[in-house]
PyMOL Python script that loads the backbone (N, CA, C, O; Angstrom):
from pymol import cmd

cmd.read_pdbstr("""\
ATOM      1  N   UNK A   1     112.916 119.655 -54.433  1.00  0.00           N
ATOM      2  CA  UNK A   1     111.490 119.915 -54.561  1.00  0.00           C
ATOM      3  C   UNK A   1     111.216 121.324 -54.064  1.00  0.00           C
ATOM      4  O   UNK A   1     111.542 121.661 -52.925  1.00  0.00           O
ATOM      5  N   UNK A   2     110.628 122.133 -54.900  1.00  0.00           N
ATOM      6  CA  UNK A   2     110.358 123.516 -54.547  1.00  0.00           C
ATOM      7  C   UNK A   2     109.080 123.661 -53.730  1.00  0.00           C
ATOM      8  O   UNK A   2     108.305 122.714 -53.593  1.00  0.00           O
ATOM      9  N   UNK A   3     108.873 124.841 -53.197  1.00  0.00           N
ATOM     10  CA  UNK A   3     107.707 125.131 -52.368  1.00  0.00           C
ATOM     11  C   UNK A   3     106.412 124.955 -53.151  1.00  0.00           C
ATOM     12  O   UNK A   3     105.438 124.423 -52.618  1.00  0.00           O
ATOM     13  N   UNK A   4     106.387 125.393 -54.403  1.00  0.00           N
ATOM     14  CA  UNK A   4     105.159 125.265 -55.194  1.00  0.00           C
ATOM     15  C   UNK A   4     104.826 123.799 -55.447  1.00  0.00           C
ATOM     16  O   UNK A   4     103.651 123.436 -55.494  1.00  0.00           O
ATOM     17  N   UNK A   5     105.837 122.951 -55.610  1.00  0.00           N
ATOM     18  CA  UNK A   5     105.577 121.528 -55.797  1.00  0.00           C
ATOM     19  C   UNK A   5     105.000 120.909 -54.532  1.00  0.00           C
ATOM     20  O   UNK A   5     104.120 120.052 -54.604  1.00  0.00           O
ATOM     21  N   UNK A   6     105.484 121.332 -53.388  1.00  0.00           N
ATOM     22  CA  UNK A   6     104.938 120.832 -52.112  1.00  0.00           C
ATOM     23  C   UNK A   6     103.486 121.248 -51.945  1.00  0.00           C
ATOM     24  O   UNK A   6     102.665 120.456 -51.482  1.00  0.00           O
ATOM     25  N   UNK A   7     103.166 122.464 -52.312  1.00  0.00           N
ATOM     26  CA  UNK A   7     101.780 122.941 -52.206  1.00  0.00           C
ATOM     27  C   UNK A   7     100.849 122.112 -53.096  1.00  0.00           C
ATOM     28  O   UNK A   7      99.723 121.796 -52.713  1.00  0.00           O
ATOM     29  N   UNK A   8     101.333 121.772 -54.276  1.00  0.00           N
ATOM     30  CA  UNK A   8     100.520 120.971 -55.179  1.00  0.00           C
ATOM     31  C   UNK A   8     100.241 119.596 -54.586  1.00  0.00           C
ATOM     32  O   UNK A   8      99.159 119.042 -54.781  1.00  0.00           O
ATOM     33  N   UNK A   9     101.206 119.047 -53.866  1.00  0.00           N
ATOM     34  CA  UNK A   9     100.998 117.746 -53.232  1.00  0.00           C
ATOM     35  C   UNK A   9      99.982 117.841 -52.108  1.00  0.00           C
ATOM     36  O   UNK A   9      99.157 116.941 -51.949  1.00  0.00           O
ATOM     37  N   UNK A  10     100.023 118.901 -51.334  1.00  0.00           N
ATOM     38  CA  UNK A  10      99.109 119.073 -50.209  1.00  0.00           C
ATOM     39  C   UNK A  10      97.718 119.451 -50.709  1.00  0.00           C
ATOM     40  O   UNK A  10      96.719 119.000 -50.148  1.00  0.00           O
ATOM     41  N   UNK A  11      97.643 120.254 -51.733  1.00  0.00           N
ATOM     42  CA  UNK A  11      96.357 120.734 -52.257  1.00  0.00           C
ATOM     43  C   UNK A  11      95.376 119.622 -52.575  1.00  0.00           C
ATOM     44  O   UNK A  11      94.252 119.657 -52.076  1.00  0.00           O
ATOM     45  N   UNK A  12      95.752 118.622 -53.392  1.00  0.00           N
ATOM     46  CA  UNK A  12      94.817 117.547 -53.707  1.00  0.00           C
ATOM     47  C   UNK A  12      94.393 116.737 -52.477  1.00  0.00           C
ATOM     48  O   UNK A  12      93.270 116.236 -52.418  1.00  0.00           O
ATOM     49  N   UNK A  13      95.296 116.611 -51.495  1.00  0.00           N
ATOM     50  CA  UNK A  13      94.930 115.889 -50.272  1.00  0.00           C
ATOM     51  C   UNK A  13      93.840 116.627 -49.516  1.00  0.00           C
ATOM     52  O   UNK A  13      92.896 116.009 -49.023  1.00  0.00           O
ATOM     53  N   UNK A  14      93.960 117.924 -49.422  1.00  0.00           N
ATOM     54  CA  UNK A  14      92.937 118.708 -48.732  1.00  0.00           C
ATOM     55  C   UNK A  14      91.625 118.593 -49.494  1.00  0.00           C
ATOM     56  O   UNK A  14      90.568 118.403 -48.892  1.00  0.00           O
ATOM     57  N   UNK A  15      91.691 118.703 -50.787  1.00  0.00           N
ATOM     58  CA  UNK A  15      90.500 118.593 -51.604  1.00  0.00           C
ATOM     59  C   UNK A  15      89.845 117.216 -51.450  1.00  0.00           C
ATOM     60  O   UNK A  15      88.622 117.109 -51.352  1.00  0.00           O
ATOM     61  N   UNK A  16      90.663 116.178 -51.430  1.00  0.00           N
ATOM     62  CA  UNK A  16      90.146 114.818 -51.264  1.00  0.00           C
ATOM     63  C   UNK A  16      89.506 114.660 -49.885  1.00  0.00           C
ATOM     64  O   UNK A  16      88.446 114.048 -49.751  1.00  0.00           O
ATOM     65  N   UNK A  17      90.157 115.216 -48.864  1.00  0.00           N
ATOM     66  CA  UNK A  17      89.595 115.165 -47.513  1.00  0.00           C
ATOM     67  C   UNK A  17      88.264 115.904 -47.461  1.00  0.00           C
ATOM     68  O   UNK A  17      87.305 115.433 -46.849  1.00  0.00           O
ATOM     69  N   UNK A  18      88.215 117.052 -48.100  1.00  0.00           N
ATOM     70  CA  UNK A  18      86.964 117.814 -48.127  1.00  0.00           C
ATOM     71  C   UNK A  18      85.871 117.038 -48.844  1.00  0.00           C
ATOM     72  O   UNK A  18      84.714 117.047 -48.423  1.00  0.00           O
ATOM     73  N   UNK A  19      86.244 116.365 -49.934  1.00  0.00           N
ATOM     74  CA  UNK A  19      85.259 115.562 -50.662  1.00  0.00           C
ATOM     75  C   UNK A  19      84.753 114.417 -49.786  1.00  0.00           C
ATOM     76  O   UNK A  19      83.559 114.119 -49.774  1.00  0.00           O
ATOM     77  N   UNK A  20      85.657 113.785 -49.062  1.00  0.00           N
ATOM     78  CA  UNK A  20      85.257 112.687 -48.178  1.00  0.00           C
ATOM     79  C   UNK A  20      84.354 113.186 -47.067  1.00  0.00           C
ATOM     80  O   UNK A  20      83.374 112.528 -46.717  1.00  0.00           O
ATOM     81  N   UNK A  21      84.678 114.353 -46.507  1.00  0.00           N
ATOM     82  CA  UNK A  21      83.836 114.929 -45.460  1.00  0.00           C
ATOM     83  C   UNK A  21      82.457 115.289 -46.005  1.00  0.00           C
ATOM     84  O   UNK A  21      81.442 115.074 -45.344  1.00  0.00           O
ATOM     85  N   UNK A  22      82.434 115.832 -47.203  1.00  0.00           N
ATOM     86  CA  UNK A  22      81.149 116.184 -47.824  1.00  0.00           C
ATOM     87  C   UNK A  22      80.316 114.930 -48.085  1.00  0.00           C
ATOM     88  O   UNK A  22      79.106 114.931 -47.856  1.00  0.00           O
ATOM     89  N   UNK A  23      80.945 113.883 -48.555  1.00  0.00           N
ATOM     90  CA  UNK A  23      80.246 112.619 -48.791  1.00  0.00           C
ATOM     91  C   UNK A  23      79.705 112.054 -47.472  1.00  0.00           C
ATOM     92  O   UNK A  23      78.585 111.546 -47.419  1.00  0.00           O
ATOM     93  N   UNK A  24      80.499 112.146 -46.430  1.00  0.00           N
ATOM     94  CA  UNK A  24      80.060 111.693 -45.102  1.00  0.00           C
ATOM     95  C   UNK A  24      78.846 112.496 -44.638  1.00  0.00           C
ATOM     96  O   UNK A  24      77.898 111.926 -44.098  1.00  0.00           O
ATOM     97  N   UNK A  25      78.869 113.808 -44.844  1.00  0.00           N
ATOM     98  CA  UNK A  25      77.723 114.653 -44.468  1.00  0.00           C
ATOM     99  C   UNK A  25      76.480 114.272 -45.276  1.00  0.00           C
ATOM    100  O   UNK A  25      75.374 114.223 -44.737  1.00  0.00           O
ATOM    101  N   UNK A  26      76.669 114.002 -46.570  1.00  0.00           N
ATOM    102  CA  UNK A  26      75.525 113.610 -47.410  1.00  0.00           C
ATOM    103  C   UNK A  26      74.916 112.295 -46.927  1.00  0.00           C
ATOM    104  O   UNK A  26      73.696 112.166 -46.824  1.00  0.00           O
ATOM    105  N   UNK A  27      75.778 111.324 -46.631  1.00  0.00           N
ATOM    106  CA  UNK A  27      75.270 110.035 -46.157  1.00  0.00           C
ATOM    107  C   UNK A  27      74.568 110.177 -44.813  1.00  0.00           C
ATOM    108  O   UNK A  27      73.539 109.544 -44.575  1.00  0.00           O
ATOM    109  N   UNK A  28      75.119 111.001 -43.942  1.00  0.00           N
ATOM    110  CA  UNK A  28      74.497 111.216 -42.643  1.00  0.00           C
ATOM    111  C   UNK A  28      73.139 111.887 -42.793  1.00  0.00           C
ATOM    112  O   UNK A  28      72.178 111.510 -42.122  1.00  0.00           O
ATOM    113  N   UNK A  29      73.059 112.868 -43.664  1.00  0.00           N
ATOM    114  CA  UNK A  29      71.780 113.556 -43.911  1.00  0.00           C
ATOM    115  C   UNK A  29      70.767 112.578 -44.508  1.00  0.00           C
ATOM    116  O   UNK A  29      69.595 112.593 -44.132  1.00  0.00           O
ATOM    117  N   UNK A  30      71.209 111.738 -45.426  1.00  0.00           N
ATOM    118  CA  UNK A  30      70.335 110.727 -46.024  1.00  0.00           C
ATOM    119  C   UNK A  30      69.807 109.776 -44.949  1.00  0.00           C
ATOM    120  O   UNK A  30      68.631 109.411 -44.955  1.00  0.00           O
ATOM    121  N   UNK A  31      70.678 109.383 -44.037  1.00  0.00           N
ATOM    122  CA  UNK A  31      70.267 108.504 -42.944  1.00  0.00           C
ATOM    123  C   UNK A  31      69.238 109.191 -42.048  1.00  0.00           C
ATOM    124  O   UNK A  31      68.249 108.572 -41.657  1.00  0.00           O
ATOM    125  N   UNK A  32      69.461 110.455 -41.724  1.00  0.00           N
ATOM    126  CA  UNK A  32      68.522 111.196 -40.892  1.00  0.00           C
ATOM    127  C   UNK A  32      67.160 111.319 -41.560  1.00  0.00           C
ATOM    128  O   UNK A  32      66.129 111.137 -40.912  1.00  0.00           O
ATOM    129  N   UNK A  33      67.152 111.624 -42.837  1.00  0.00           N
ATOM    130  CA  UNK A  33      65.886 111.741 -43.579  1.00  0.00           C
ATOM    131  C   UNK A  33      65.172 110.389 -43.598  1.00  0.00           C
ATOM    132  O   UNK A  33      63.962 110.315 -43.383  1.00  0.00           O
ATOM    133  N   UNK A  34      65.927 109.329 -43.854  1.00  0.00           N
ATOM    134  CA  UNK A  34      65.335 107.988 -43.882  1.00  0.00           C
ATOM    135  C   UNK A  34      64.716 107.637 -42.525  1.00  0.00           C
ATOM    136  O   UNK A  34      63.597 107.129 -42.458  1.00  0.00           O
ATOM    137  N   UNK A  35      65.451 107.913 -41.456  1.00  0.00           N
ATOM    138  CA  UNK A  35      64.935 107.595 -40.119  1.00  0.00           C
ATOM    139  C   UNK A  35      63.678 108.406 -39.818  1.00  0.00           C
ATOM    140  O   UNK A  35      62.714 107.871 -39.270  1.00  0.00           O
ATOM    141  N   UNK A  36      63.678 109.679 -40.167  1.00  0.00           N
ATOM    142  CA  UNK A  36      62.490 110.513 -39.946  1.00  0.00           C
ATOM    143  C   UNK A  36      61.294 109.990 -40.726  1.00  0.00           C
ATOM    144  O   UNK A  36      60.176 109.967 -40.212  1.00  0.00           O
ATOM    145  N   UNK A  37      61.526 109.574 -41.960  1.00  0.00           N
ATOM    146  CA  UNK A  37      60.428 109.056 -42.776  1.00  0.00           C
ATOM    147  C   UNK A  37      59.879 107.758 -42.204  1.00  0.00           C
ATOM    148  O   UNK A  37      58.663 107.582 -42.120  1.00  0.00           O
ATOM    149  N   UNK A  38      60.764 106.849 -41.812  1.00  0.00           N
ATOM    150  CA  UNK A  38      60.325 105.570 -41.253  1.00  0.00           C
ATOM    151  C   UNK A  38      59.550 105.801 -39.964  1.00  0.00           C
ATOM    152  O   UNK A  38      58.509 105.182 -39.744  1.00  0.00           O
ATOM    153  N   UNK A  39      60.051 106.686 -39.114  1.00  0.00           N
ATOM    154  CA  UNK A  39      59.364 106.961 -37.855  1.00  0.00           C
ATOM    155  C   UNK A  39      58.002 107.611 -38.107  1.00  0.00           C
ATOM    156  O   UNK A  39      57.038 107.333 -37.393  1.00  0.00           O
ATOM    157  N   UNK A  40      57.924 108.461 -39.104  1.00  0.00           N
ATOM    158  CA  UNK A  40      56.636 109.075 -39.454  1.00  0.00           C
ATOM    159  C   UNK A  40      55.641 108.036 -39.953  1.00  0.00           C
ATOM    160  O   UNK A  40      54.473 108.043 -39.564  1.00  0.00           O
ATOM    161  N   UNK A  41      56.108 107.151 -40.808  1.00  0.00           N
ATOM    162  CA  UNK A  41      55.225 106.111 -41.336  1.00  0.00           C
ATOM    163  C   UNK A  41      54.725 105.220 -40.199  1.00  0.00           C
ATOM    164  O   UNK A  41      53.532 104.931 -40.119  1.00  0.00           O
ATOM    165  N   UNK A  42      55.611 104.795 -39.340  1.00  0.00           N
ATOM    166  CA  UNK A  42      55.202 103.916 -38.234  1.00  0.00           C
ATOM    167  C   UNK A  42      54.205 104.625 -37.329  1.00  0.00           C
ATOM    168  O   UNK A  42      53.234 104.008 -36.891  1.00  0.00           O
ATOM    169  N   UNK A  43      54.414 105.878 -37.043  1.00  0.00           N
ATOM    170  CA  UNK A  43      53.523 106.571 -36.122  1.00  0.00           C
ATOM    171  C   UNK A  43      52.211 107.028 -36.759  1.00  0.00           C
ATOM    172  O   UNK A  43      51.220 107.191 -36.048  1.00  0.00           O
ATOM    173  N   UNK A  44      52.176 107.238 -38.069  1.00  0.00           N
ATOM    174  CA  UNK A  44      51.002 107.842 -38.686  1.00  0.00           C
ATOM    175  C   UNK A  44      50.164 106.918 -39.555  1.00  0.00           C
ATOM    176  O   UNK A  44      48.973 107.175 -39.731  1.00  0.00           O
ATOM    177  N   UNK A  45      50.731 105.863 -40.099  1.00  0.00           N
ATOM    178  CA  UNK A  45      49.979 104.980 -40.999  1.00  0.00           C
ATOM    179  C   UNK A  45      49.091 104.051 -40.187  1.00  0.00           C
ATOM    180  O   UNK A  45      49.572 103.107 -39.559  1.00  0.00           O
ATOM    181  N   UNK A  46      47.811 104.321 -40.203  1.00  0.00           N
ATOM    182  CA  UNK A  46      46.859 103.548 -39.406  1.00  0.00           C
ATOM    183  C   UNK A  46      46.684 102.117 -39.907  1.00  0.00           C
ATOM    184  O   UNK A  46      46.263 101.247 -39.144  1.00  0.00           O
ATOM    185  N   UNK A  47      46.996 101.862 -41.166  1.00  0.00           N
ATOM    186  CA  UNK A  47      46.836 100.529 -41.739  1.00  0.00           C
ATOM    187  C   UNK A  47      48.088  99.664 -41.594  1.00  0.00           C
ATOM    188  O   UNK A  47      48.083  98.499 -41.994  1.00  0.00           O
ATOM    189  N   UNK A  48      49.135 100.209 -41.040  1.00  0.00           N
ATOM    190  CA  UNK A  48      50.401  99.488 -40.895  1.00  0.00           C
ATOM    191  C   UNK A  48      50.283  98.413 -39.819  1.00  0.00           C
ATOM    192  O   UNK A  48      49.839  98.688 -38.705  1.00  0.00           O
ATOM    193  N   UNK A  49      50.678  97.201 -40.154  1.00  0.00           N
ATOM    194  CA  UNK A  49      50.646  96.112 -39.179  1.00  0.00           C
ATOM    195  C   UNK A  49      51.961  96.061 -38.410  1.00  0.00           C
ATOM    196  O   UNK A  49      52.953  96.674 -38.805  1.00  0.00           O
ATOM    197  N   UNK A  50      51.952  95.325 -37.315  1.00  0.00           N
ATOM    198  CA  UNK A  50      53.172  95.162 -36.517  1.00  0.00           C
ATOM    199  C   UNK A  50      54.264  94.520 -37.367  1.00  0.00           C
ATOM    200  O   UNK A  50      55.422  94.932 -37.305  1.00  0.00           O
ATOM    201  N   UNK A  51      53.904  93.525 -38.150  1.00  0.00           N
ATOM    202  CA  UNK A  51      54.881  92.844 -38.990  1.00  0.00           C
ATOM    203  C   UNK A  51      55.485  93.788 -40.019  1.00  0.00           C
ATOM    204  O   UNK A  51      56.694  93.764 -40.248  1.00  0.00           O
ATOM    205  N   UNK A  52      54.664  94.611 -40.635  1.00  0.00           N
ATOM    206  CA  UNK A  52      55.160  95.566 -41.628  1.00  0.00           C
ATOM    207  C   UNK A  52      56.077  96.596 -40.974  1.00  0.00           C
ATOM    208  O   UNK A  52      57.105  96.971 -41.538  1.00  0.00           O
ATOM    209  N   UNK A  53      55.699  97.044 -39.792  1.00  0.00           N
ATOM    210  CA  UNK A  53      56.533  98.015 -39.078  1.00  0.00           C
ATOM    211  C   UNK A  53      57.866  97.385 -38.696  1.00  0.00           C
ATOM    212  O   UNK A  53      58.912  98.022 -38.820  1.00  0.00           O
ATOM    213  N   UNK A  54      57.835  96.141 -38.234  1.00  0.00           N
ATOM    214  CA  UNK A  54      59.075  95.448 -37.873  1.00  0.00           C
ATOM    215  C   UNK A  54      59.963  95.264 -39.106  1.00  0.00           C
ATOM    216  O   UNK A  54      61.187  95.355 -39.015  1.00  0.00           O
ATOM    217  N   UNK A  55      59.351  95.009 -40.234  1.00  0.00           N
ATOM    218  CA  UNK A  55      60.107  94.877 -41.482  1.00  0.00           C
ATOM    219  C   UNK A  55      60.740  96.210 -41.881  1.00  0.00           C
ATOM    220  O   UNK A  55      61.881  96.247 -42.340  1.00  0.00           O
ATOM    221  N   UNK A  56      59.999  97.299 -41.704  1.00  0.00           N
ATOM    222  CA  UNK A  56      60.558  98.627 -41.972  1.00  0.00           C
ATOM    223  C   UNK A  56      61.780  98.888 -41.091  1.00  0.00           C
ATOM    224  O   UNK A  56      62.801  99.388 -41.564  1.00  0.00           O
ATOM    225  N   UNK A  57      61.666  98.548 -39.820  1.00  0.00           N
ATOM    226  CA  UNK A  57      62.768  98.760 -38.887  1.00  0.00           C
ATOM    227  C   UNK A  57      63.981  97.925 -39.302  1.00  0.00           C
ATOM    228  O   UNK A  57      65.108  98.422 -39.295  1.00  0.00           O
ATOM    229  N   UNK A  58      63.758  96.679 -39.658  1.00  0.00           N
ATOM    230  CA  UNK A  58      64.861  95.810 -40.072  1.00  0.00           C
ATOM    231  C   UNK A  58      65.520  96.340 -41.350  1.00  0.00           C
ATOM    232  O   UNK A  58      66.745  96.344 -41.468  1.00  0.00           O
ATOM    233  N   UNK A  59      64.705  96.783 -42.294  1.00  0.00           N
ATOM    234  CA  UNK A  59      65.249  97.332 -43.541  1.00  0.00           C
ATOM    235  C   UNK A  59      66.020  98.627 -43.292  1.00  0.00           C
ATOM    236  O   UNK A  59      67.018  98.909 -43.955  1.00  0.00           O
ATOM    237  N   UNK A  60      65.543  99.400 -42.332  1.00  0.00           N
ATOM    238  CA  UNK A  60      66.223 100.639 -41.970  1.00  0.00           C
ATOM    239  C   UNK A  60      67.612 100.343 -41.425  1.00  0.00           C
ATOM    240  O   UNK A  60      68.582 101.017 -41.771  1.00  0.00           O
ATOM    241  N   UNK A  61      67.701  99.333 -40.572  1.00  0.00           N
ATOM    242  CA  UNK A  61      69.010  98.969 -40.015  1.00  0.00           C
ATOM    243  C   UNK A  61      69.945  98.486 -41.118  1.00  0.00           C
ATOM    244  O   UNK A  61      71.118  98.859 -41.147  1.00  0.00           O
ATOM    245  N   UNK A  62      69.431  97.663 -42.021  1.00  0.00           N
ATOM    246  CA  UNK A  62      70.261  97.179 -43.126  1.00  0.00           C
ATOM    247  C   UNK A  62      70.773  98.338 -43.979  1.00  0.00           C
ATOM    248  O   UNK A  62      71.941  98.366 -44.367  1.00  0.00           O
ATOM    249  N   UNK A  63      69.896  99.285 -44.263  1.00  0.00           N
ATOM    250  CA  UNK A  63      70.292 100.435 -45.084  1.00  0.00           C
ATOM    251  C   UNK A  63      71.322 101.303 -44.352  1.00  0.00           C
ATOM    252  O   UNK A  63      72.287 101.771 -44.956  1.00  0.00           O
ATOM    253  N   UNK A  64      71.113 101.510 -43.071  1.00  0.00           N
ATOM    254  CA  UNK A  64      72.054 102.315 -42.282  1.00  0.00           C
ATOM    255  C   UNK A  64      73.428 101.655 -42.254  1.00  0.00           C
ATOM    256  O   UNK A  64      74.450 102.327 -42.391  1.00  0.00           O
ATOM    257  N   UNK A  65      73.447 100.336 -42.074  1.00  0.00           N
ATOM    258  CA  UNK A  65      74.732  99.637 -42.023  1.00  0.00           C
ATOM    259  C   UNK A  65      75.380  99.535 -43.403  1.00  0.00           C
ATOM    260  O   UNK A  65      76.599  99.396 -43.499  1.00  0.00           O
ATOM    261  N   UNK A  66      74.594  99.600 -44.457  1.00  0.00           N
ATOM    262  CA  UNK A  66      75.165  99.644 -45.803  1.00  0.00           C
ATOM    263  C   UNK A  66      75.873 100.985 -46.030  1.00  0.00           C
ATOM    264  O   UNK A  66      76.910 101.046 -46.690  1.00  0.00           O
ATOM    265  N   UNK A  67      75.297 102.053 -45.475  1.00  0.00           N
ATOM    266  CA  UNK A  67      75.920 103.370 -45.606  1.00  0.00           C
ATOM    267  C   UNK A  67      77.117 103.526 -44.677  1.00  0.00           C
ATOM    268  O   UNK A  67      78.124 104.133 -45.041  1.00  0.00           O
ATOM    269  N   UNK A  68      76.994 102.970 -43.470  1.00  0.00           N
ATOM    270  CA  UNK A  68      78.035 103.083 -42.447  1.00  0.00           C
ATOM    271  C   UNK A  68      78.338 101.689 -41.903  1.00  0.00           C
ATOM    272  O   UNK A  68      77.851 101.334 -40.830  1.00  0.00           O
ATOM    273  N   UNK A  69      79.125 100.899 -42.612  1.00  0.00           N
ATOM    274  CA  UNK A  69      79.323  99.480 -42.275  1.00  0.00           C
ATOM    275  C   UNK A  69      79.852  99.194 -40.872  1.00  0.00           C
ATOM    276  O   UNK A  69      79.455  98.198 -40.266  1.00  0.00           O
ATOM    277  N   UNK A  70      80.714 100.015 -40.353  1.00  0.00           N
ATOM    278  CA  UNK A  70      81.323  99.723 -39.051  1.00  0.00           C
ATOM    279  C   UNK A  70      80.631 100.440 -37.898  1.00  0.00           C
ATOM    280  O   UNK A  70      81.219 100.580 -36.825  1.00  0.00           O
ATOM    281  N   UNK A  71      79.418 100.887 -38.090  1.00  0.00           N
ATOM    282  CA  UNK A  71      78.761 101.713 -37.086  1.00  0.00           C
ATOM    283  C   UNK A  71      77.523 101.049 -36.470  1.00  0.00           C
ATOM    284  O   UNK A  71      76.576 101.737 -36.088  1.00  0.00           O
ATOM    285  N   UNK A  72      77.528  99.735 -36.376  1.00  0.00           N
ATOM    286  CA  UNK A  72      76.368  99.047 -35.797  1.00  0.00           C
ATOM    287  C   UNK A  72      76.147  99.454 -34.346  1.00  0.00           C
ATOM    288  O   UNK A  72      75.003  99.628 -33.924  1.00  0.00           O
ATOM    289  N   UNK A  73      77.216  99.609 -33.578  1.00  0.00           N
ATOM    290  CA  UNK A  73      77.076 100.016 -32.182  1.00  0.00           C
ATOM    291  C   UNK A  73      76.414 101.388 -32.098  1.00  0.00           C
ATOM    292  O   UNK A  73      75.527 101.601 -31.270  1.00  0.00           O
ATOM    293  N   UNK A  74      76.838 102.313 -32.944  1.00  0.00           N
ATOM    294  CA  UNK A  74      76.234 103.651 -32.961  1.00  0.00           C
ATOM    295  C   UNK A  74      74.748 103.568 -33.307  1.00  0.00           C
ATOM    296  O   UNK A  74      73.929 104.249 -32.691  1.00  0.00           O
ATOM    297  N   UNK A  75      74.399 102.741 -34.284  1.00  0.00           N
ATOM    298  CA  UNK A  75      72.993 102.552 -34.638  1.00  0.00           C
ATOM    299  C   UNK A  75      72.220 102.021 -33.430  1.00  0.00           C
ATOM    300  O   UNK A  75      71.124 102.491 -33.124  1.00  0.00           O
ATOM    301  N   UNK A  76      72.809 101.038 -32.754  1.00  0.00           N
ATOM    302  CA  UNK A  76      72.126 100.409 -31.622  1.00  0.00           C
ATOM    303  C   UNK A  76      71.906 101.359 -30.454  1.00  0.00           C
ATOM    304  O   UNK A  76      70.933 101.204 -29.716  1.00  0.00           O
ATOM    305  N   UNK A  77      72.782 102.333 -30.269  1.00  0.00           N
ATOM    306  CA  UNK A  77      72.561 103.250 -29.153  1.00  0.00           C
ATOM    307  C   UNK A  77      71.802 104.516 -29.551  1.00  0.00           C
ATOM    308  O   UNK A  77      71.215 105.176 -28.693  1.00  0.00           O
ATOM    309  N   UNK A  78      71.806 104.859 -30.836  1.00  0.00           N
ATOM    310  CA  UNK A  78      71.110 106.068 -31.270  1.00  0.00           C
ATOM    311  C   UNK A  78      69.700 105.806 -31.778  1.00  0.00           C
ATOM    312  O   UNK A  78      68.750 106.453 -31.338  1.00  0.00           O
ATOM    313  N   UNK A  79      69.562 104.874 -32.688  1.00  0.00           N
ATOM    314  CA  UNK A  79      68.287 104.698 -33.368  1.00  0.00           C
ATOM    315  C   UNK A  79      67.445 103.547 -32.840  1.00  0.00           C
ATOM    316  O   UNK A  79      66.219 103.650 -32.804  1.00  0.00           O
ATOM    317  N   UNK A  80      68.068 102.471 -32.435  1.00  0.00           N
ATOM    318  CA  UNK A  80      67.311 101.305 -31.972  1.00  0.00           C
ATOM    319  C   UNK A  80      66.370 101.643 -30.810  1.00  0.00           C
ATOM    320  O   UNK A  80      65.206 101.244 -30.852  1.00  0.00           O
ATOM    321  N   UNK A  81      66.823 102.360 -29.775  1.00  0.00           N
ATOM    322  CA  UNK A  81      65.897 102.693 -28.680  1.00  0.00           C
ATOM    323  C   UNK A  81      64.718 103.557 -29.133  1.00  0.00           C
ATOM    324  O   UNK A  81      63.595 103.373 -28.664  1.00  0.00           O
ATOM    325  N   UNK A  82      64.975 104.495 -30.041  1.00  0.00           N
ATOM    326  CA  UNK A  82      63.883 105.336 -30.558  1.00  0.00           C
ATOM    327  C   UNK A  82      62.845 104.491 -31.285  1.00  0.00           C
ATOM    328  O   UNK A  82      61.642 104.649 -31.081  1.00  0.00           O
ATOM    329  N   UNK A  83      63.327 103.601 -32.129  1.00  0.00           N
ATOM    330  CA  UNK A  83      62.408 102.757 -32.888  1.00  0.00           C
ATOM    331  C   UNK A  83      61.660 101.793 -31.972  1.00  0.00           C
ATOM    332  O   UNK A  83      60.466 101.560 -32.160  1.00  0.00           O
ATOM    333  N   UNK A  84      62.346 101.237 -30.991  1.00  0.00           N
ATOM    334  CA  UNK A  84      61.680 100.336 -30.042  1.00  0.00           C
ATOM    335  C   UNK A  84      60.600 101.079 -29.263  1.00  0.00           C
ATOM    336  O   UNK A  84      59.494 100.568 -29.088  1.00  0.00           O
ATOM    337  N   UNK A  85      60.919 102.275 -28.799  1.00  0.00           N
ATOM    338  CA  UNK A  85      59.947 103.075 -28.053  1.00  0.00           C
ATOM    339  C   UNK A  85      58.743 103.420 -28.928  1.00  0.00           C
ATOM    340  O   UNK A  85      57.599 103.344 -28.480  1.00  0.00           O
ATOM    341  N   UNK A  86      59.008 103.798 -30.170  1.00  0.00           N
ATOM    342  CA  UNK A  86      57.927 104.127 -31.097  1.00  0.00           C
ATOM    343  C   UNK A  86      57.041 102.910 -31.364  1.00  0.00           C
ATOM    344  O   UNK A  86      55.815 103.022 -31.370  1.00  0.00           O
ATOM    345  N   UNK A  87      57.654 101.761 -31.581  1.00  0.00           N
ATOM    346  CA  UNK A  87      56.887 100.535 -31.805  1.00  0.00           C
ATOM    347  C   UNK A  87      56.037 100.199 -30.581  1.00  0.00           C
ATOM    348  O   UNK A  87      54.879  99.803 -30.716  1.00  0.00           O
ATOM    349  N   UNK A  88      56.603 100.356 -29.405  1.00  0.00           N
ATOM    350  CA  UNK A  88      55.874 100.058 -28.171  1.00  0.00           C
ATOM    351  C   UNK A  88      54.683 101.008 -28.007  1.00  0.00           C
ATOM    352  O   UNK A  88      53.591 100.575 -27.641  1.00  0.00           O
ATOM    353  N   UNK A  89      54.887 102.279 -28.274  1.00  0.00           N
ATOM    354  CA  UNK A  89      53.803 103.257 -28.164  1.00  0.00           C
ATOM    355  C   UNK A  89      52.731 103.015 -29.223  1.00  0.00           C
ATOM    356  O   UNK A  89      51.537 103.026 -28.924  1.00  0.00           O
ATOM    357  N   UNK A  90      53.161 102.802 -30.438  1.00  0.00           N
ATOM    358  CA  UNK A  90      52.219 102.676 -31.558  1.00  0.00           C
ATOM    359  C   UNK A  90      51.383 101.409 -31.467  1.00  0.00           C
ATOM    360  O   UNK A  90      50.188 101.438 -31.761  1.00  0.00           O
ATOM    361  N   UNK A  91      51.985 100.305 -31.069  1.00  0.00           N
ATOM    362  CA  UNK A  91      51.289  99.025 -31.077  1.00  0.00           C
ATOM    363  C   UNK A  91      50.993  98.520 -29.674  1.00  0.00           C
ATOM    364  O   UNK A  91      50.635  97.356 -29.491  1.00  0.00           O
ATOM    365  N   UNK A  92      51.141  99.389 -28.689  1.00  0.00           N
ATOM    366  CA  UNK A  92      50.844  99.050 -27.282  1.00  0.00           C
ATOM    367  C   UNK A  92      51.574  97.780 -26.851  1.00  0.00           C
ATOM    368  O   UNK A  92      51.000  96.889 -26.226  1.00  0.00           O
ATOM    369  N   UNK A  93      52.858  97.729 -27.205  1.00  0.00           N
ATOM    370  CA  UNK A  93      53.675  96.573 -26.872  1.00  0.00           C
ATOM    371  C   UNK A  93      54.399  96.838 -25.559  1.00  0.00           C
ATOM    372  O   UNK A  93      54.546  97.982 -25.131  1.00  0.00           O
ATOM    373  N   UNK A  94      54.851  95.749 -24.926  1.00  0.00           N
ATOM    374  CA  UNK A  94      55.613  95.903 -23.678  1.00  0.00           C
ATOM    375  C   UNK A  94      57.018  95.458 -23.869  1.00  0.00           C
ATOM    376  O   UNK A  94      57.815  95.511 -22.933  1.00  0.00           O
TER     377      UNK A  94
END
""", "prot")
cmd.dss("prot")
cmd.show_as("cartoon", "prot")
cmd.util.cbc("prot")
cmd.orient("prot")
């Protein structure tokens, strides 16, 4: 096997890794945008009920776990406290 053949084998792997990293960045950005939108709606929509807000939060978690299936712990330590705090502030909950 010559040097050029080895490079060809490594080349597609690097490209595939880059594609996977890019896809991961896209999904992460999508998650961030979704979380920002949900938090904005909960904090700004005066007609939103507690039940509707709780449903938004539950749907957000489902969507996040659909994008990142093995990252429930990360969701629970990053986003859950923010959403709980926002719900408590918005609806005067304890």
